[in-house]
C-alpha positions in Angstrom: -173.3 100.0 111.6 -173.2 101.5 115.1 -176.3 101.2 116.9 -175.8 102.5 120.7 -172.5 104.1 122.2 -172.3 104.7 125.9 -169.5 105.7 128.3 -169.7 101.9 128.9 -169.9 100.2 125.4 -170.6 100.4 121.6 -173.2 98.2 120.0 -172.5 97.5 116.5 -174.3 95.6 114.0 -172.5 94.2 110.8 -173.8 91.4 108.9 -174.7 88.4 110.8 -172.8 89.6 113.8 -173.9 91.8 116.9 -171.3 93.3 119.0 -171.1 94.8 122.4 -167.8 96.3 122.7 -166.7 97.5 126.2 -165.3 100.9 126.9 -164.3 100.1 130.7 -164.0 96.6 132.5 -167.0 95.0 133.1 -168.2 91.9 135.2 -170.2 88.9 132.9 -172.1 86.3 133.5 -172.5 84.4 130.5 -173.6 81.1 129.1 -171.1 80.6 126.3 -169.5 77.2 125.7 -166.2 79.6 125.4 -165.2 82.7 128.2 -168.6 81.7 130.1 -169.0 81.8 133.5 -168.1 84.3 135.6 -165.7 86.6 134.0 -164.3 90.4 134.5 -161.6 90.1 131.4 -163.7 90.0 128.9 -163.7 93.0 126.3 -166.3 91.9 124.2 -170.1 90.3 123.8 -171.2 88.8 120.7 -174.0 87.2 119.4 -173.8 86.2 115.5 -176.3 83.7 112.9 -175.0 80.5 112.7 -176.7 78.8 110.3 -180.0 79.3 108.8 -183.2 77.9 110.8 -183.6 74.9 108.7 -182.1 72.4 106.0 -178.9 74.1 106.3 -176.8 70.5 106.6 -173.8 71.5 105.0 -173.3 74.3 107.7 -173.6 71.6 110.6 -171.6 69.8 109.5 -168.9 72.1 109.4 -170.0 73.2 112.6 -169.4 69.7 114.2 -166.1 69.3 112.5 -164.8 72.6 114.0 -165.5 71.9 117.7 -166.2 74.5 119.8 -163.2 76.3 120.6 -162.2 75.9 116.9 -165.1 77.2 115.8 -165.1 80.1 118.4 -161.6 81.2 117.2 -162.4 81.2 113.6 -165.8 83.0 114.0 -164.1 85.7 116.4 -161.4 86.1 113.6 -164.3 86.5 110.8 -165.9 89.7 112.6 -162.2 91.1 113.8 -162.6 90.4 117.3 -160.0 88.9 120.1 -161.3 85.2 120.4 -159.3 85.6 124.1 -161.5 88.1 125.6 -164.6 87.3 123.9 -167.8 85.8 124.9 -169.9 84.4 121.7 -173.2 83.4 121.3 -175.1 81.7 118.5 -178.4 81.3 116.9 -180.1 80.8 113.8 -182.0 83.9 114.2 -181.4 87.3 111.4 -179.2 90.0 113.6 -181.3 92.5 111.3 -184.5 90.8 113.5 -182.3 92.0 116.5 -184.4 94.3 119.1 -182.6 96.7 121.5 -184.8 97.6 124.8 -184.1 99.9 127.4 -185.8 100.6 130.9 -184.8 102.9 133.4 -185.5 104.1 136.5 -183.6 106.8 139.1 -179.9 106.0 138.6 -180.7 102.4 136.9 -180.6 101.7 133.5 -181.2 98.4 131.9 -180.5 97.6 128.4 -181.7 94.2 126.5 -180.0 93.3 122.9 -182.1 90.3 121.9 -182.7 88.0 119.2 -185.2 85.2 119.1 -187.3 82.4 117.2 -188.9 79.7 118.6 -190.7 77.8 115.8 -187.9 75.7 115.4 -187.3 73.8 119.2 -189.4 75.9 121.6 -189.4 73.6 125.0 -191.2 73.6 128.3 -188.8 73.5 131.1 -189.0 69.9 132.7 -190.0 68.6 129.0 -188.6 65.0 128.2 -185.2 65.3 127.1 -184.1 63.6 123.6 -180.0 64.5 124.1 -177.7 63.1 126.9 -173.7 64.8 127.0 -170.7 63.0 127.3 -167.3 63.3 127.1 -167.4 63.8 123.5 -170.7 65.2 122.6 -173.9 64.8 122.8 -176.2 61.6 121.5 -179.7 60.7 121.6 -180.7 59.7 124.9 -181.0 56.0 125.7 -183.2 56.2 128.5 -185.9 58.0 126.1 -188.5 60.1 126.6 -191.2 59.3 129.6 -194.6 58.1 127.8 -197.2 60.6 126.7 -200.4 59.8 128.1 -202.7 57.7 125.6 -204.5 59.9 123.2 -202.3 62.6 123.3 -200.4 64.0 119.7 -197.0 62.2 119.0 -193.8 64.6 119.2 -190.8 64.4 117.0 -187.7 62.3 118.1 -184.5 63.0 117.1 -182.5 60.7 114.8 -178.8 59.6 114.6 -178.8 62.3 111.4 -179.9 64.9 113.6 -177.7 67.9 114.6 -177.1 67.6 118.6 -179.3 70.5 120.0 -176.0 73.1 121.1 -174.8 72.7 117.4 -177.8 73.2 115.3 -178.9 76.1 117.6 -182.2 76.3 115.0 -184.3 78.2 116.9 -182.9 80.1 120.1 -183.7 83.5 122.0 -180.6 84.9 122.8 -180.2 87.5 125.7 -177.6 90.3 126.4 -178.1 92.5 128.9 -176.2 95.7 130.2 -176.9 97.2 133.4 -175.3 100.7 133.8 -174.6 100.2 137.6 -171.8 97.8 139.2 -173.3 94.4 140.1 -172.0 91.8 143.1 -171.3 88.5 141.5 -174.3 87.2 143.3 -176.7 90.0 142.1 -175.4 88.9 138.2 -176.8 85.2 139.1 -180.6 86.8 140.6 -180.5 89.0 137.1 -180.3 86.1 135.6 -183.6 84.4 137.0 -185.4 87.6 136.5 -184.5 87.9 132.6 -185.1 84.0 132.4 -188.6 84.7 134.3 -188.7 87.5 132.1 -188.2 85.5 128.6 -190.3 82.7 129.7 -193.8 85.2 130.7 -193.4 86.4 127.0 -193.6 83.3 125.5 -196.6 82.4 127.9 -198.6 85.6 127.0 -198.0 84.3 123.6 -199.3 80.7 124.5 -196.5 79.5 122.7 -196.7 75.8 122.5 -193.5 73.5 123.4 -192.4 71.1 120.7 -192.0 68.3 122.7 -194.7 67.7 125.0 -198.5 69.1 125.4 -197.0 71.9 127.5 -196.9 75.7 127.2 -193.3 76.5 126.1 -190.5 78.2 128.3 -188.1 78.7 126.1 -186.4 77.0 123.3 -183.7 74.1 123.6 -180.5 76.3 123.0 -181.3 79.5 125.0 -178.4 81.6 125.8 -177.7 84.3 128.4 -175.0 86.8 129.3 -175.3 89.8 131.4 -173.0 92.7 132.0 -172.4 95.4 134.8 -169.2 97.8 134.8 -166.7 97.2 137.3 -166.7 99.8 140.1 -164.7 102.5 140.3 -163.5 104.1 143.1 -166.2 105.7 145.3 -168.9 103.6 143.7 -170.8 100.8 145.2 -172.2 97.9 143.9 -176.0 96.6 144.1 -176.7 93.4 145.7 -180.0 92.2 144.4 -182.0 91.8 141.3 -185.3 90.7 142.6 -188.8 90.8 142.0 -189.3 93.7 145.0 -186.6 96.0 143.7 -186.1 98.5 140.8 -183.4 96.4 139.2 -185.4 93.5 139.0 -188.7 95.2 137.5 -186.7 96.7 134.9 -184.5 93.7 133.9 -188.6 91.9 133.2 -189.4 94.7 131.7 -187.0 95.4 129.3 -186.4 91.6 128.5 -189.9 90.9 128.1 -190.4 93.7 125.7 -187.1 93.0 123.6 -188.4 88.9 123.4 -192.1 90.0 122.3 -191.0 92.1 119.5 -188.1 89.7 118.6 -190.7 86.9 117.9 -193.1 89.2 116.0 -189.6 90.5 113.6 -188.3 87.0 113.3 -191.5 84.5 113.2 -194.4 87.1 112.4 -195.7 86.2 115.7 -197.7 88.7 117.5 -200.9 88.6 120.0 -203.6 89.2 117.5 -202.6 86.2 115.4 -202.8 84.2 118.5 -206.2 84.3 118.4 -207.2 81.2 116.5 -208.8 77.7 117.7 -205.5 75.8 116.6 -203.2 77.9 118.4 -205.1 77.4 121.3 -205.6 73.1 121.0 -203.2 72.6 118.5 -201.1 71.3 121.1 -203.6 68.8 121.9 -203.8 67.6 118.3 -206.5 70.0 117.2 -205.2 71.5 114.1 -205.7 72.8 111.1 -205.1 69.1 109.3 -207.1 67.6 112.5 -210.2 69.9 111.5 -210.4 69.1 107.6 -209.9 65.0 108.3 -213.0 65.5 110.8 -215.1 67.5 108.3 -214.3 64.7 105.9 -215.3 62.0 107.9 -218.5 64.0 109.4 -220.2 66.0 107.1 -221.3 65.1 103.4 -218.5 66.4 100.2 -220.0 69.5 99.9 -220.6 70.4 103.5 -216.8 69.5 104.0 -215.5 71.4 100.9 -217.2 74.5 102.2 -215.9 73.6 105.7 -212.3 73.5 103.9 -212.7 76.5 102.2 -213.4 78.4 105.2 -211.1 77.3 107.8 -209.4 80.1 108.3 -212.3 82.1 109.4 -213.8 79.4 111.1 -210.6 79.0 113.2 -210.2 83.2 113.7 -213.5 83.4 115.1 -212.9 85.5 118.2 -215.5 83.9 120.0 -214.6 80.7 119.1 -211.1 81.1 120.0 -212.1 82.0 123.6 -213.8 79.2 123.7 -211.4 76.9 122.4 -208.6 78.6 124.8 -210.9 78.1 127.6 -210.4 74.4 127.1 -207.0 74.3 126.5 -207.0 75.7 130.2 -209.2 73.4 131.4 -206.9 70.7 129.7 -203.7 72.1 131.5 -205.5 72.3 134.9 -206.4 68.6 134.4 -202.8 67.6 133.3 -201.2 69.2 136.3 -203.6 67.9 138.5 -205.5 71.1 140.0 -208.5 70.0 138.5 -209.0 66.1 139.6 -210.3 62.8 137.2 -213.5 62.7 139.0 -214.8 66.4 137.2 -212.1 66.5 134.6 -214.4 64.7 131.6 -217.4 66.4 132.6 -215.8 69.9 132.3 -213.8 69.0 129.6 -217.6 67.9 127.9 -219.2 71.5 129.0 -215.8 73.1 127.4 -216.0 71.4 123.9 -220.0 71.8 123.7 -219.4 75.7 124.4 -216.8 75.7 121.7 -219.4 74.0 119.2 -222.0 76.6 120.5 -219.2 79.6 119.4 -218.6 78.1 116.4 -222.5 77.8 115.5 -223.0 81.4 116.6 -225.8 79.7 118.6 -225.1 80.0 122.2 -228.6 78.3 122.6 -227.0 75.1 121.0 -224.9 74.5 123.8 -227.4 71.9 125.5 -227.8 70.3 122.0 -224.2 70.1 121.5 -223.3 68.7 124.7 -225.9 66.3 124.4 -224.5 65.4 121.0 -220.8 65.3 122.3 -221.7 63.1 125.1 -221.1 59.9 123.6 -218.0 61.0 122.1 -216.1 62.1 125.7 -214.0 59.2 125.4 -212.0 60.4 122.1 -208.8 62.1 123.1 -208.9 65.7 123.9 -207.7 66.7 120.5 -210.4 65.2 118.3 -213.3 65.5 120.9 -212.3 69.5 119.9 -212.4 69.2 116.5 -215.6 67.3 116.6 -217.2 69.9 118.2 -216.0 72.6 115.7 -217.5 70.6 113.1 -220.5 69.8 114.5 -220.8 73.4 115.4 -220.4 74.4 112.0 -222.8 72.5 111.1 -225.3 73.4 113.1 -224.7 76.9 111.7 -226.1 76.3 108.7 -228.8 73.9 109.4 
């Protein structure tokens, strides 16, 4: 299916493949394992679904067995693309969920073609790495991860049976960027930083959690990128800059943010309104649905715990409770980054936990009493203290 055609390229989608065929020569900067880097000889850019997002072990083994170059050649052959002049990216995301976003101003037009999934391997830049690359492939890092702070939830570790991240491609943000005017190589590199910033901002705006640490995610562990601009014809000039202070940088940021945000809705069902929950705010600190049910079972009598569990979705989606939960998450982030020092951290956390409990109770005037109730428990891990505040607040709602 032809999605878009200009005097510079044609964009097609066919089954598991999304292909950009250049109508004139382009300069391309890409992260592709084969034909990546800076190139002026590519004829095609392609994205494809290389596997399902989970439990597709037979496919993993096949991809691993072929190796990067043979897999590239075979996949290009399947798609009818010339392997020597194609830059190919892969993902577990569905090509039917791809989004094409445009932004234009004056003589500039930026097109971003994105696919995105973040529920499998969302990470925060600087998270402890689980893999180490060697000449013959990736293996689990021997040095291990940095220890998480005491009381924080544990995060998944790789095992010898897990596929390396570059092969699994489970949950990946792939962005193909097409600029309508010639750009210098340095300009394309600067454009890559703008696209990366915009992608990270899309995740931060949705408060997506890292699956490797308590922090907010800035991407996934397997994100890929390609940026293309036409080579200058006689009489044309090349753009030199794509920063936050000029038009090209603005367009790159706007189109990328729009495309990635829309992709997360289509691929994962993630939309801002559905991020309005206590668990979306505090799950990365250990206050998830299971923790809330467990806390209710230990704090309430059996009938009360049953009512709590039966109404959990309504409780966690309450707007004021979600707002208080995000306030608590923000305080925990500020403590973790050192903006709030240890001398005030526990009191600030206790105050916000009491406010959360009062919001669940739908009785702001309960703040002082709930703070006094929670004070003896302020040594609990953050997620357990938050869960206790929610359960105590629910109990006070009906007493």
